[in-house]
Backbone as a ProteinNet text record, in pm:
[ID]
protein_1_A
[PRIMARY]
XXXXXXXXXXXXXXXXXXXXXXXXXXXXXXXXXXXXXXXXXXXXXXXXXXXXXXXXXXXXXXXXX
[TERTIARY]
-4704.2	-4811	-4908.2	-4857.2	-4941.5	-5041.5	-5003.8	-5093.1	-5209.9	-5183.7	-5289.5	-5388.4	-5338.2	-5426.1	-5511.9	-5453.7	-5527.3	-5637.5	-5609.3	-5708.5	-5822.1	-5786.6	-5888.6	-5978.9	-5919.1	-5994.5	-6088.5	-6042.2	-6126.1	-6242.5	-6217	-6323.5	-6426.9	-6382.4	-6476.6	-6561.2	-6500.2	-6574.3	-6678.5	-6643.8	-6738.6	-6856.2	-6827.9	-6935.1	-7028.4	-6972.8	-7056.2	-7138.7	-7082	-7156.8	-7274	-7253.2	-7361.9	-7470.4	-7430.6	-7527.9	-7608	-7541.5	-7609.7	-7706.8	-7664	-7751.8	-7875.2	-7858	-7971.9	-8068.2	-8015.3	-8101	-8178.2	-8112.3	-8179.9	-8289.7	-8265	-8367.9	-8486.4	-8460.7	-8566.6	-8651.2	-8587.1	-8658.9	-8741.7	-8684.6	-8756.8	-8875.1	-8857.5	-8967.3	-9081.7	-9050.6	-9155.9	-9222.7	-9147	-9207.1	-9303.6	-9267.8	-9356.1	-9484.4	-9474.7	-9594.1	-9685.7	-9629	-9710.1	-9776.8	-9704	-9759.3	-9876.4	-9858.4	-9963.9	-10085	-10063.3	-10176.2	-10260.3	-10199.1	-10275.6	-10337.9	-10279.7	-10330.6	-10424.4	-10428	-10515.3	-10653.9	-10752.2	-10890	-10953.5	-10967	-11018.4	-11164.4	-11238	-11378.2	-11461.4	-11584.8	-11675.6	-11670.6	-11679.3	-11684.8	-11814.2	-11860.9	-11983.5	-11957.1	-12044.1	-12032.3	-12172.1	-12180.7	-12309.6	-12349.7	-12475.3	-12524.2	-12574.1	-12623.7	-12675.5	-12584.7	-12581.1	-12499.7	-12549.3	-12458	-12494.9	-12544.3	-12626.4	-12680.8	-12583.3	-12494.1	-12397.5	-12271	-12207.6	-12079.5	-11975.3	-11896.6	-11791.2	-11836.9	-11961.5	-12009.2	-11999.5	-11922.5	-11899.5	-11944.9	-11963.2	-11998	-11904.8	-11908.2	-11824.8	-11870.8	-11778.5	-11812.9	-11884.8	-11833.7	-11895.8	-11873.4	-11979.1	-11966.8	-11955.5	-11867.7	-11854.2	-11927.2	-12001.8	-12074.3	-12219.8
652.8	583.6	519.5	472.2	405.5	503.2	627.3	726.8	756	760.3	783.1	668.1	545.6	427.3	426	467.2	470.6	576.6	690.9	796.6	752.8	683.1	633.3	530.9	444.5	343.5	408.8	514	586.1	656.5	711.1	776.7	674.5	558.7	453.5	408.7	395.3	354	458.9	585	692.5	692.6	671.2	667.2	549.5	432.3	316	337.2	403.7	432.4	526.1	626.8	717.3	645.3	559.4	483.4	390.7	321.5	232.3	310.5	426.6	509.6	555.1	593.6	637.1	521.8	402.8	285.6	252.6	260	231.7	333.4	460	563	535.7	499.5	467.7	350.1	244.2	125.8	157.8	229.1	262.9	354.4	451.3	541.9	466.3	376.5	298.8	202.4	143.1	55.6	135.4	257.5	341.6	372.7	403.1	430.8	309.8	191.4	69.4	47.1	65.8	50	145.6	271.4	370.6	338.4	291.4	261.2	146.3	51.6	-60.3	-29.1	60.9	87.2	205.3	291.8	408.5	374.5	439.2	422.9	560.6	621.1	757.4	767.1	658.6	662.8	734.5	753.9	820.9	971.3	1043.6	1189	1234.2	1349.3	1402.5	1441.1	1398.9	1434.6	1438.3	1497.2	1507.9	1370.7	1336.6	1208	1219.2	1335.7	1357.6	1456.3	1447.2	1544.2	1686.3	1778.8	1918	1983.9	2085.7	2157.1	2263	2310.1	2414.1	2351.4	2420.3	2369.3	2363.6	2259.7	2244.9	2172.4	2129.7	2051.5	1904.1	1831.3	1691.7	1605.9	1480.4	1385	1265.4	1180.2	1061.6	969.5	911	822.7	698.7	640.8	522.7	531.2	554.1	570	434.9	424.9	300.6	307.1	412.5	428.2	390.5
215.8	146.1	244.9	356	453.2	517.2	536.6	595.4	501.2	371.4	273.6	270.1	279.8	280	406.1	518.2	643.6	638.9	578.6	566	473.5	363.8	271.2	340.7	421.9	495.4	595.7	660.2	754.9	686.3	567.8	491.2	447	402.2	361.4	478.4	594.6	714.1	751.5	741.1	771.4	674.1	547.8	447.3	474.4	503.2	532	658.8	758.3	880.8	851.3	767	729.1	649.1	558.3	478.7	569.4	659.5	752.6	841.7	888.7	970.6	894.3	768.6	686.7	662.9	636.9	615.3	742.8	856.8	983.3	1012.1	986	1005.9	914	790.3	694.3	742.8	790.5	837.2	961	1056.2	1178.9	1149.2	1060.6	1026.3	959.6	870	804	900.6	991.4	1092	1179.7	1212.9	1293.4	1216.6	1088.8	1008.6	1001.6	985.6	981.7	1117.2	1224.8	1359.7	1381.9	1347.3	1367.3	1280.3	1159.6	1071	1124.5	1195	1249	1384.7	1461.4	1596.1	1605.4	1505.1	1514	1461.7	1519.8	1476.3	1476.5	1359.4	1356.9	1398.1	1394.6	1432.3	1327.2	1360.1	1267.7	1290.7	1183.6	1191	1126	1168.5	1110.1	964.7	876.5	735.6	675.5	559.6	491.4	439.4	457.3	408.5	263.9	226.9	91.2	18.8	-113	-188.1	-163.8	-148.7	-125.9	-254.1	-236.9	-352.4	-402.8	-318.4	-354.3	-414	-507.2	-559.3	-447.6	-447.4	-347.9	-222.2	-216.4	-102.7	-140.2	-63.5	-93.1	23.5	-2.8	101.6	91.4	191.7	188.5	76.9	5.2	-105.1	-53.7	55.3	113.5	264.5	336.8	482.1	548.1	648.1	721.9	855.8	879.2	1005.8	988.7
[MASK]
+++++++++++++++++++++++++++++++++++++++++++++++++++++++++++++++++

């Protein structure tokens, strides 16, 4: 009986280690996304200033440049 309890305890520990690892990966990935969003600056890109006459030609809704 003691061997079965030890195996169950080991399985529980492995499951908790996997859950903890997944949570840590999730937190680190989101922290990286927040860091990149604050440090990146895409700058201005060339775009149409006036609406295009052809279908499918779009312009920026509100230019920040």
